[in-house]
C-alpha positions in Angstrom: -13.3 31.3 -18.8 -14.3 27.7 -18.7 -11.2 26.6 -20.7 -9.0 28.1 -18.0 -10.8 26.2 -15.3 -10.4 23.0 -17.3 -6.7 23.7 -17.8 -6.2 24.4 -14.1 -8.0 21.1 -13.2 -5.7 19.2 -15.5 -2.7 20.7 -13.7 -3.6 19.3 -10.3 -2.9 15.9 -8.7 -5.4 13.0 -8.8 -4.8 12.4 -5.1 -7.7 13.2 -2.8 -7.0 16.3 -0.6 -9.0 15.2 2.4 -7.4 11.8 2.6 -3.9 13.4 2.3 -4.7 15.8 5.2 -6.1 13.0 7.4 -3.1 10.7 6.6 -0.7 13.6 7.3 -2.3 14.3 10.6 -2.6 10.8 11.9 0.4 8.9 10.4 2.5 11.7 8.8 5.3 11.0 11.2 5.7 7.6 9.6 5.9 9.1 6.1 2.7 7.5 4.8 1.7 10.8 3.2 4.8 10.7 1.0 4.4 7.1 0.1 0.8 7.6 -1.0 1.8 10.5 -3.3 4.6 8.5 -4.9 7.5 10.1 -3.1 9.1 6.8 -2.0 12.6 8.2 -1.2 11.4 11.0 1.1 8.9 8.6 2.6 11.7 6.3 3.7 13.7 9.3 5.1 10.6 10.5 6.9 10.0 7.0 8.3 13.6 6.6 9.5 13.8 10.1 11.1 10.4 10.0 12.8 9.1 12.7 10.5 12.2 14.8 11.2 11.4 14.6 14.9 7.9 15.8 14.2 8.9 19.0 12.6 8.9 17.7 9.0 5.5 16.0 9.7 4.1 19.4 10.9 5.4 21.2 7.9 3.8 18.6 5.6 0.5 18.9 7.4 0.5 22.7 7.0 1.5 22.4 3.3 -1.4 19.9 2.7 -3.9 22.1 4.5 -2.9 25.1 2.4 -2.8 23.2 -0.9 1.0 23.5 -1.4 1.8 19.8 -1.1 2.9 18.3 -4.4 2.9 14.7 -5.6 5.7 12.9 -7.3 4.9 14.6 -10.6 5.1 18.0 -9.1 1.4 18.6 -9.3 -0.3 20.2 -6.2 -2.8 18.2 -4.2 -5.7 20.6 -3.9 -9.2 20.5 -2.5 -11.7 19.8 -5.4 
């Protein structure tokens, strides 16, 4: 059982979940949450579109809260 827990921990991002949630809430409309997880291209798009007029920022906040937000390597940022 412990090996499975270790394997699951290795399959998650090193990013801090709480920091991601707070950044998404306060400055997600500027794309900072994407920049901090290594997604530079979508961070620029989010910055230029104002977080998709706020809709994209809201979706990212919900994804971060539920643990479905992924970093640039495709690993989920989860609460540890």
